[in-house]
C-alpha positions as a printed Julia matrix, in Angstrom:
63×3 Matrix{Float64}:
  -1.32   -1.8    6.36
  -0.54    1.58   7.9
  -0.57    4.6    5.65
   0.1     8.29   5.98
  -0.68   10.91   3.37
  -0.34   14.67   3.31
  -0.67   17.39   0.73
   0.38   21.02   0.62
   0.64   23.51  -2.22
   4.23   22.47  -2.85
   4.46   18.85  -1.73
   2.44   15.65  -1.9
   3.64   12.71   0.12
   2.35    9.19   0.66
   4.04    6.59   2.86
   2.91    2.99   3.2
   4.18    0.32   5.58
   3.42   -2.67   3.39
   2.79   -6.2    4.62
   4.5    -9.21   3.05
   3.23   -9.99  -0.45
   4.04  -12.42  -3.25
   6.99  -11.5   -5.44
   9.9   -13.18  -7.2
  12.34  -11.51  -4.82
  10.46  -12.73  -1.76
  10.3   -16.29  -3.09
  14.1   -16.23  -3.52
  14.67  -14.84  -0.02
  12.16  -17.2    1.64
  12.08  -20.32  -0.55
  10.29  -22.46   2.05
   7.45  -19.94   2.46
   4.11  -20.93   0.94
   3.24  -18.05  -1.44
  -0.45  -18.97  -1.29
  -0.74  -17.75   2.32
   0.31  -14.16   1.58
  -1.54  -11.65  -0.63
  -0.59  -10.92  -4.22
   1.0    -7.65  -5.29
  -2.26   -6.84  -7.12
  -4.24   -7.18  -3.88
  -1.85   -4.83  -2.08
  -2.02   -2.36  -4.98
  -5.83   -2.3   -4.77
  -5.6    -1.6   -1.02
  -3.18    1.28  -1.62
  -5.47    2.8   -4.26
  -8.43    2.48  -1.89
  -6.47    4.19   0.89
  -5.46    7.0   -1.47
  -9.07    7.49  -2.55
 -10.22    7.59   1.08
  -7.49   10.09   1.97
  -8.42   12.3   -0.98
 -12.1    12.22  -0.02
 -11.29   13.19   3.58
  -9.13   16.06   2.36
 -11.93   17.31   0.06
 -14.41   17.15   2.97
 -12.19   19.6    4.91
 -12.24   22.18   2.12
């Protein structure tokens, strides 16, 4: 997963290029795909939170 985060006094922005993950929409679009070989949405959410925490810590280290 690639992420980019930035903060200023007026704007906070976070972009994430997410990998494939299990969802109802994906299972409809790719019915022959085995959902057990891709991560769950909860797993991806945990990774995003971890990335945000790491980004925040790096920003605080600069101050």
